[in-house]
Structure formats: structure tokens, C-alpha cells
N, C-alpha and C positions, 0 to 999 in steps of 0.2 A: 527305167525312168519312174514308174509309179512307186517303186520301192524307195527311191530317193525322196520323193515328195512325202511319202508316209513317214520316213525317218525324220525329215525336216519338221513335219507337223508335230510328231511326238516330242522332238527336242524343244520346239517352241512351247508346247503345252507344259512340259516339265519345268522349263525356266520360268514360265508365267506362274505356275503353281507355287514355286519356291520364293517368288519375289514378295517382299513385305508390302502390304497394301496400306495406304494411308486411311486411317479410320476417321469417320466424321467426328467432330468434337464431342457430341453427346455420347457416342459409343466409346471414345477414347477415355472418358472418365468412368467407365464401367456402367453397370446396371443402374437405372434410376431407382431412387428410394422415394416413396410417395406417402409414407406415414411416419409419425413420430415413433410409434412402437417399433417399426422396422429399423429406423435410424438408431434408436436406443439399443436394439438388439445387436446391430452391427458394431456399435461402439463397445458394448459389453464383450462381444466375441473377440475383437481385435485388441482392445486396451485392457481387458480384464476387469472392467467395472463400468457401470452406468446405473447406479441405484438411485432411488428416490426421485423418479422422473415426475416432474411437475409442469404441466402446460401453463403458459403465461398469457397475459392480456397484452394488447398493444401498448398500454401505458407501462406495464412492467418491462416490456422489451425496450422502451425508451429509457427507462431507468438503468437497465442492464448494460446497454451499449452506448448510451449518451445521446444527446440531442442531435448532433451533426450526423452521426451514423444512422440513427433511427430515421431521420428525414430521408436519407438516401436508400435505406433498406426497406422500410415498411411498405412502400407501394408494391413491392415484389414478394413479400412474405405471406405465405398462406397460413402457416402455423409455426409455433415455436415452443420450446420447452427447455427445461434445464435438468441436468442430472449430476450426480456426484461420481467422478471416475476414480479418484484417489486422493490422498493427502496433498499431493502436488497439484491436483486439478479438482478442487472441492466443488466447484460450480461451473459446469460447462454448458454453454448454450447449444441447442440443437435447432436448426432452422431449415424449414422447407420453403422452396421458392415456387412461385408461379412466374411465368414470363422471364425465365432465366436469361435468355438472350437480351431482353430489354434491360435487365439489371446490369449485365456486362456493359452494354452501351452507355448506360447512365453513369457507371463508375468511370469508364474511359473519358466521357465528356466532362465529368467533374474534375478529373485530373488535368485535362487540357485547359480548363477554365481556372485552375489554381485553387479550387475549393478543397482538394485533398492533395497530398504530396506523395503518396505511395499506394501500393495495392492494399486492399483490405486485409486485416490481420486474421480474418476468418480463413479456414481451409475448406476447400470445395470438393464435392463429388458431383454426380450427375443430378442436378436439381436440388441439392441440399448443401448445408455447411455446418461446421462446428466452430464455436467462437474462440477456441484455443488453437491458434495456428500451428504452434509447434507440436502439440499433441496430434493434430490432424495429419501433419506431414510425416512425422517420425513414427507414430504408432498406428495410424489408421490408413496410411497410403493415399491421403488426399493431396490436394494441390492448392497453392496460392494463385490468385488471379493477378497477373501482372500485365501492364500495358506499356508499350514502348520499351520493351525489355529484351536484352540480348546478352545472354550468357550461355555460350555453347556447351559449357560443362554441366549445365543443369538440365535434367529431364524435363521436356516441355511437350505439351499437347496444344494444338491450336484451339483458341477460344472460338466462340460462335460469332465474334465481332472482329472486324479488321483492326489490327494493331495490338491485339491482346493475346496472351497465352495463359495456360494453366501450367505452373512450374512447381516442381518438387525438388528443392536443393538436397534433400536427403538421398535422392537417387541420382547421383552424379553419373554422367555418361563417359567421362574420361578419368 
């Protein structure tokens, strides 16, 4: 009898160890990046370029993304800069967030109120974003933020707020 219990316990442990565990959203997006230098280095490493890094002011951010998006993003941005990745992406915004969960909720609420009609065109990592969505999803492995989104063929990670996910259509699951 003790032998059967031991075998059963070992089998249970083996099955549990092999089961995929759901990662919390902030871990599902990878390691956080908390400095512009680290974000520029990551872009350089994965995309092959991120030269002429220039930090920007809140006023320059407003000019870069437009008034509507600046009003929605700026309360949650700690720092931002631009760099040149390639001829196809001559000026890419690099954005660091504070209160990333609150930003997600703000975006979801703006969609529900009809102020915006789609997810932001930025692509997101853990606490940061780049302003060229395609570059971010295709070359950097980042994700779009989508709310009320359901496409089972697209790789998704739960966002920090109800009703939203981080989705990367470049990594199809089927």
C-alpha cells in the first residue's frame, strides 16, 4: 500500500511539473525595461538599429503622436525618446510607462466611450512601448493592446485589466 501511494504521489508531481502554468500578465510580456538606454539597446539588438537616440519633452511627445493620443498617454508616460532604426523606420518613439495597468484601463474605457475605435498602434512590452506597431510585433516580439478582442488564431497574453489582451498576430497559434 505505501508503494502505491508513493507511485501515485510521484505521478501527480510529474504531471504537475509538466503542466503549463498561466503567467501573470506582467511576466507574460517578459522582463520589464525601466530605462530608455535599455529599451534602445533591446531595439538595437533585435531590429539591427536604434541610432541617434534623443529624449523628448512632453510638448515634443504631443507633436509626435498627436493631441488625442498625447492626452491619453501622457499621464502614464515617465520618459520617452526617439531613435532611427532603418530607412523604413527613420523615427521610432520609445516610451516608458508608469502605472501601466491604469493606462490599460484608461484605453479600455476610452474605447467603451467611443473616443477611440481600435487598440493603440503602439506595440507593448512589460512597462514600455514603441510607436511603430508593425516593427514592434514583427521584429521585436512585442504585442498590441486589444480590448474586446477575440481571435483564437492570434497569440494572446491576458492584460492587467478585464476585457483586454496583449496580442501579436505575427505569432499565430494555428
